[in-house]
N, C-alpha and C positions, 0 to 999 in steps of 0.2 A: 926925807925922813931917814934917820940913822937907824941901822939895823944891828942887832946883836945876836938874836936867836936864828936869824936867817941871813943868807947871802944873796944879793940880787946883782946879776951881771947882764948887761945888755951887749949883745954881739950881733951887729947887723939887724936882721929882721926878727931876731929871737931874744927873749928875756929868760935867763936861767935863774930860777928861784930854788935855792938849796936850803933845806932844813939843816941847821948847823948846831945841833946838840947831840953829837955822837956819844957823849958820856952817859946819856940817858936814852940811847937808841932813837934819838930824834923825836922823843915824845913831846907833845905840844901842850904848853901852858897858856895862861892869859897873855903873856907878853908875846909868845910865838904867834898866837892867833891874831893879835892886834897888828903885828908886823906883816903877817900874810895879807891881812885886809888892806893895809896901806900899800903893799906891793901890787895887789890886784887893781887898786884905784890908779896908782901911778902908771902901770903898764897899759891899762885900758885907755888912758888919756894920751898915750904916746903914739902918734901916727906912724912912727917908724917900726913899731913892734907889730908883727903879724902872728907870732907864735909864743906861747908861754910854756916853759918846761919846768916841771916840779920834780926834784930829786932829793936824796938825803945824803948828808956827809958820812964818810966812813963806809961801813959795809952794810948799812941798813937804810931802808926808805923811811919808814916811820912805824912805831909800835902803838900809836894812839895818843891818848891824853896823859899828861904827866901826873902820875898818882902822888908825887911828892907835894903837889899843891893841895892835896886833901879834899878835892871836890868830889862829893858823892851824891848820887841822885837823891833829891829831897833834903839834902843837908844845907848848911849855911852857904850862901853865895851861889847855890846851884842854878837858880833861875837866871841870875845875871850872867853866869858862865854859859848857860844854854843859849841865851840871846846872842852872845858874842860868837859862839860856835855856829849858830844859824847864819849870822851875817857872813861868815867866811865860807861855809859850805854852799849856801844858797848863792852867794856872790860868785863862787867858782862855777857853779852849775849854770848860772845865767851869763857868765862872762862871754862876750861876743866874739872874741878872738879864739884861735885854735889852741887847745891845751893838751899837753902830753905829760903823762906820768911816767918817768923813767925809773923803773923799779929794780932795786938790787937788794939782796938780803931779805930781812923781815919786812913784810907789809901787812899789818893787821890792825884790827879794831878801828880807831879813828883814822889811822893811816890807810887802811883798806878803803874806808869810805871816802877819803880824800882822793884816792886813785879812781874810784868809781865815778867821781864827779868830772873827771877829765874826758876829753874826746878820744884820746888814744892811751892805751897802756902798752908800753914796750918794756918787757921784763927780761932779766937775766934768767937763763934756763934753770939755774940752781936756786933762784929766789924762793922764799917761803911766803905764800899769799893766803890770806883767809880772814875771817872776822874774829872769832874767838870770844865774843861777849858771853856766849853760853857757858863758857868754862868758869865764869865768875858767878857767885850766888845771886840769882834773880836778875842778872843783867841782860838787857837786850840792846840792839843798836839805837843810837840817838841822832844819827846824822845821815840816814838814808839807806843803809845796807839792805834792810828788809824790803825796801821799795824798789831800788834800782837794780839789785842783783838779779831778781827773777826776770826783769825786763830784758836783761842782757843775755842770760844763759838759760832761761826757762825755769819754771817753778820747781821741778824735781831736783835738778842740780843745785838750785839755790837752797832748797830745804836741806839737802845733804851737807852743804858747806856750813850753813847757819846753825843747823841742829846738832851736828857732831862737833863743831868747833875745830875741826881738823884744818891744817894748813896744806895747801897743794903747791907743787913746784911751778915755776914759770912755764915749763913744758906742758904741764897739765892745764894750766890756765889758758895757754894758746889753743890747746886741743878742744876745750869746751867753749871757746869764744869769749872768754873773759879778758884775755890779753890779745892784742892785735898780732904781736910777734914775740917770740922768745928766742933769744940769741945767747951765745957764750958771753959771760960777764965782760971779757976784754973787748968785745965787739959792741957793747951796749951803747956807748956814747956815739960811736961811728954810725950806728944804725939810726939813731935819733937825728944826727946831723944830716943824713941822707934824706930823711923824711922832711926836715925843716927846709932843705934846699928845694925839694919838690913842691912843698906848699908855698914857699916864697915866690915861685915862678907863676903862681896863679893870681887872679885879680882879688885884691882885698875885699871888694864889694861882693864878689862872687863867693868867696869863702864864708863871709859873714852871713850872706843870704842863704847859702846851702846849709850851713849849720843850723840856722834858725828854722828852716823848713823841716829838717830831719827831727829836731827836738820838738817843735810844735806839732808836727804831723803825728808823732808817736803818742801825743796826748789828746788828740781829738778824733772825730769820726773821719772816715775816708772822704766823704763828701766835703766836709769843712777843710780837710787837708788839701784837696784838689783846688778849692776856691782860693786858699791861701797861696798855693803855688802859682796860680795864674795871676793873681793880684801882685805878687812879688815880681814876676817877670814884667808886668806892665810898669811897675815902679822903676825897675832897673833900666829899661830901655829909654827912660826919660832923664837919666842921670848923665852928667857931663863925662864921667868916667867911661860909660858905655859908648857914648857918641865919639869920644876921642879914640877908643879902641877900634871901633868900626872904621873910622876914617883912616887910621894907621894901617889896618888890614887891607883896605881898598887901595891905598897908595902902594903898598908892597905888591899887591896883585898886579897893578898896572905896570909897575917897574919890572916885575918878572916877565910880564907879557911882552914889553918892549924889548927887553934883553933877549928874549927868545926869538923875536922877529929879526933882530939885528944880526943874528948868527948866520 
């Protein structure tokens, strides 16, 4: 697939998806969303990719939907646009590999919701993060902010952010548990690279299974979550990846034991 609104670069175990419309603060239109959807499908099917990073070109992550396209709730084409939006945001939420939102500058409205769908949010300390829908007449979120935010940071802080429309700094986002880490802007990419390296050292099956357990476990009862955990472990121990890993560990243990005796 040829991209114009985004840039996709594959580097080792990571795919870097950059929103590339800095002239409109990386606002997303139909073409942008279609390209993101294509990139999600492509990277999901690439066995070499373990981590997907989403960022924005220039000094902004994303300010939401591109108002220049004239899509308004209830207006012409709104239903079609909503279906496309759902495909992207639900697709990202269900994406089986690890996702990281690398946030710099403004991250608001649909851009905020895009970040909320990711497993990690790593933010520049001076970034400006929030929803902002309430600042427009009659607008509310349309891609999950009112659902996911309270689950991440609690209902009171979620109400404060969503009802006031205020933007908070990356530092504040880290403090309230919205961002995993907030770092100086010039250390942002380095920090993400370090996380990628750590994740890439893990078992792909382990990462996929652990992510699934955390996501599904948050949506069901404790009893059902425990059953899912145990059934997942039963599935893992019967895979070839697990058997090969155990065999390699046993060989290493025996080799270390023999080396120790030989001294």
